[in-house]
N, C-alpha and C positions, 0 to 999 in steps of 0.2 A: 137551187142550181149548184152543181158541184164546183169546187174551187178550180181555177185554171191552173194547169200544171206548167212546168217549164217549157214544154214543147209549144203550148199555146202562147205563152209569153214571147217565145222566140219568133213565133209566126207573126205576132204584132210588129215586132221590131224589123223583121225581114221584109214586111210588107211596105215599110216606109220607103219612099223614093230615096235613092242613094244621096241626092243632093241635100236631103234633110237630116241625114243621120248625125252629122256633126253638131247640129243645133237642136236635136230632139231629146226629150227625156221620156222614156217609156217605162211605166211601172204597172203592176197588177195590184189592185186593192181588193182584199177579200175579207169576208166575215163568215159567220156560220150559215147565212142564208143566201148570200149573193157573192158573185165575183165581178169585178169591173175592170175593163181595160181602159187605162187612163193614158192618153197620148197627149203630151204638151209639146208643141213645136213653136219655137220663137225665131222666126225668120228675121233677116236684116231688112228693114223697111226704110226707104222704098226700093233699095237696090234689087230686092227679090220679093215679088208679090206672089202669094200662093194662088191668086186668081189673076188671070191676064186682064189687063184693063185697056180700054179704048182711049187713045190719045186725044181724040176730039170730042169727048163727052162721056157721060155716065155709062156704066155697063148696063146693058138691057137685062130684063128679067130672064129671058131665055138663055143668054150667055152665062149669067150668074148661076142659074140652076144646073146648066151643063157642067160648069166647072165644079160646083158643089158635088155633083155625082162622082166626078173623077177623083176629087180629093178624098171622099169617103171610101171609094173603092181602094185607093192607095193606102188607107190606114186600117182597114179591117182585115182580120185574118182570113185565110182562104176557106175556113170552115163556116164563114158567114155568107148569107145571100143578101143582095141589094137590088132593088128595082125602083127607079124614079119615074113616075108617070106625070107628064105635064098636063094631061087632061083628065080630070076626075069626073067621068061621065055619069057615075051613079048618083051624083048629087044634083038634085033639081035646083033651079034658081042659082044663087051665088055659089061659086066654087072656089076652092083653094087654088093657088098658083100651081101647086103640084102635090102629089102624094108620094111620100117616101116609104117603101115597104122594106123592112129589115127582118131577117131571120137569123137567129143565133144557132150555135152548134147543138143545142139540146132540143131544138124544134120550136122554141118560143118565137113568136112573131109580133111585130108592132107596125102600125100604120101611123106615120107622122104627117100631120097636115102642115104644109108650108104656105105661109101667107107672105107674098112679096109686095113691097111698097117702094116707090121711088125715093121716099124720105120717111124716116121714123124718128121723131123727136121724143124725148123722155115723156112728155105729156101725152103722146100718142100711143104709148105702149099698152096701157090697160084696154083701150078700145080695140087695138089690133089683135091682142090676145083673145079677147072675147069673141071677135069675129072668127078667129081660127078655131076656137073651141066649139063654135056652133056647127062645124063640119063633122063633129063626133068621131074623131079618130082616137088613137091611143095616146098621142102626144102632139104637141104644138111647137112649131119652129117659125121664127120670123126672119125675113131676109130683106136686104136693101143694099144699094151701092156702098153706103158707109153707115156704120153704127158707132156713135160716140161712146165714151166710157160710161157715162151715166145711163144712156139708153141700154147698153149691154148689161149693166148691173140690174136694172129693172126687169129686163127680159129674163135674166137668170133667176130672179125671184118669182116671176109669175108664169113662166113658160118652161119648155124643156130644151130649147136650143135657139141658136141664131147663126146667121152667116152673112158676111158682107164681101164686097169685091176686093178688099185690101188684105183679106186673109183671116180676119176675125171669124172664128168658128167654134161653136160649142154645141154638144148634143149629149143629153143625159137621159137614159132609159132605165127603168127598173126591170122590165121583162121584154126582151132579153136584156140582161144587165150590161150597160155600156156607158162609158163616160169619155168623150173626146173633147179636148179643148186646145185651140190653136190661137196664138196671138198674132194679130196683124197690125195695121197702122193705128196710131193714137190720134192723128189729126186727119182731117178730110183732105185728100189729095186733089179734089176738084174745087174750083173757085165757087164760093158762095156769094149770094147777093150782098151788096154793101148795105149797111144800115144798122141792124140790130147789134147790141153789145155782145161780144163773144168771149170776153174775159172778165175776171174780177180783179184786175190789176189796178193800182192807184189808190190814193187816200179816200176818195169818195166811195168807192166800192167797199173798202174796208170798213168805213163808218156804217154803211147800210148793213153789211153782214154782221157786224158787232151788235147793232141794235136789234136786228131780227133774232139773233141767237140769244141775247141776254134779256130781252124784254118780251113778255108774252103778249100775243095779239088778243083782241082785234085792233087794227088801226088802218087808216087810209094812207094814201101817198103823202098828203100834206103833214099829217101827224107823224108819220114815220120819218119824213125829212126833218121835222123839228126835233124829234127824239135823237136822230142820228147826227144831226149837224151837217148833213150833206144837202146839196141843192135838190130842188124838186125834180129837175130834169134827170139828174144822176140817179136819184131814188127810183124814178119811173123806169129807167133803162135797166137798172140792176134787178128790179122786181120782174121785168119782162124776161130777162135771162133766166132767173130762178124759176119763173113760171113755166118757161119752155122745158126746163130740166126737171119739172115735177117736184120741186123742193119746197114750194109754197102753194097754199090753196087759197083762192080768192072767191068771194061771193059775187052775187049779181051786180053789186055796186063797186066791184073791183077792190074792196077792202081785203086785207090779209086776215084770214081767219085761223090759219094754222101754218106752222113752219117745221119742217124736218131739220131742226137746227144742227143735229150731229152731222148729217150729210152735207148741210150747207157749209159748215166749218171745213169739212174735208174738201168740198168743192173750192172754197176760197184758198185752201192750201195748195191747190194745183197752180195757182197764179201768184200767190203771196209767198215770200220766203224770209225767214228770220235773217239769214245771212246776206241775202241779196237785196231785199227791200229796205233794209236799215243799214246805217253806217256803223259797223262793229269794230271793236278793238279788244285786244286780249291783255289781261293784267294778272298779277299775282298778289294775293293776300297771304303773306308768309305765316301768319298765325292761324290760318284756316277760316272756314266759312262761318264758324260761330263768332269769331272776332268781327267778321264783316257784318253779320246781322246786328251785333251790338252797336256798331258805329251807325248803321242805317237807322236804328231806333232814335238816334239823336240828330239825324241829318236835318239840315235847314234848307236843303234844296229839293226840287221836285224829282221824284224817281218812282219807279214801279218795278218790283221784282217779278220776273216771269220764268218760264222754263221749269226745270226739275225742282228748284228750290221753292217755287210757288206751289207746285203740285204736292210736294212733301208737306207743306203747311196744311193742306186739305186732307192728306192721308194716303193717297194711292201710290206714292213713290217713296222709296226709302233710300237713305244714304246718297244724296246727290253729290257729285264730285265737281260740278261746274255751276257757279252762280251766274245768272244772267239778269241784268237790270237795265231798264230803259232810263236814260238820263238825257237832259237837254244838251249838256256840254260834257263830253267824256273826259277831256283833259282836266277840267275843273273838278268834276266828281271824283276822279282818281286822286287828285291832290288832297281833297277833303277827307277821302276814305283811306288815305295813306297807302295806296296801291302802287305797285312797281310794274313798269312795262315788261311784257314777256313775249319772247319769240317762240318759246316752248315751255311746257310745264305749267301753263296758265290754269288758274282755278276760278277766274272771274272774267266774264265778258260784259262789256258796257256797250249798249246799243243806243245810238241817237236815232229816234224813231222816224218811221215813214210819215207819221202824222201825230198831232197832239192827242188823238183818240187813245193812244197807248197810256195816257195819264188820266183818262176818264173812266168812270164806273169801276173804280178800284175798290179794294177791300183791305181791311187791316187785321192782323193777327199778332198779338203781343207787341203792338206799336210799330210793326213793320208794314209798309204799304206794298200790296201785291196787285198785279194787273188783273183785269177782268178774266174770268175763266175761259171765255171764247178765245181771247188773245193768247192765254197760256197754252191752250190746246193747239192752236195754229202754230205757235212758236215751237212747240215740241214736235209736231208732225213734220216740220220743215227744218229742224235743228240738226246738229252734228251727232255722230256716234249712235248711242242707244236712244236718242231723243224720239225718233218716230215710234218706236215700240212703247215708250213711256206716254206718248201722245195717245196711243190706242187705250192704254190703261186709264188715262185721265178722262177720255170720252166715256168709257164704261162707268167710271165713278160719277160723272156728270149725269148720265142717264138714270142711274140709281138714286141720285140725290138732287134732283132738279130743283126742288123747293129751297135748297140750301144756297143756291147761287143765282137763280133766275128770278127776276121780278115780274 
């Protein structure tokens, strides 16, 4: 396919509704073989939903598909053709909710099979995608009133697109080459039934996540509760949440047999925060971080270094500027380490931890005690400055060197 010229790029931008232009980014991605129209719109949610929602309940499948058709028409250049058929009569037996027919400016066409569900949890994605693929179209798209972040991630990995009633929209095609992505709500605007655990906040959840990430399965609920130090009820509820989000796999006896620990840590980081889950204070070590490490080697109190300094001890991070350490009593630790209070220019953060788990499953390097790698990764992902990018680097190192830190 030839590369898109400036006129076609302009057509994409001009096709956006005027209300979206101030918050949209439009760009053309091209290589030797294909050109892709990439539209990313970030609306203010919930003040402005890209799909109209019903105040007294979930959006119906018919209403969602109608709005999907309108949104796609508003984002495609005039040189494209689009038709959405809500009845796929040529399919005997089970049928998709709709078939989206797209035609590009060079004559390439694609038939997208759209599977609609009233709810799609992460663990439902694989089955829904397989159902949609059975309709034998050119591409597969899943739709529901609301799709959570983990659900969207899995659909993006296994299918060609998704859409929900809060404005989350993604469609990627190779022929005709197209990539549209729109961000909607991150939380479900409709009330969900009470009962199941919905977040990984709190010490108990942190303990279970740490154990799942740092200790290889298999294990049952009781054994995991013993390994983590969390109660059996908390362990059960955390496992149920992670099971719903397709982050753990369990056998017929409900034992955990595999864990996607990298994504589990990232999921924990959505609810845990270095700065907000722990009590932190800022300090200065006038002689630098080398002097701090020397004092820590001789420290007689309990501590665990985390963040960039811990990552640097493993290798993936270079030249950390801020040292972070968990301590039971920040004022006492600062006195023994000869640190000075700082309102600005600090190079040391002391954190009184959310739970004693911060001091468990630690490791040593040159007589300095460091926090467990799952804890280090979560602290970086939720830390200040460049920390989140460093967290990504640490997770990549952990994936490449699993035997070096996971038991």
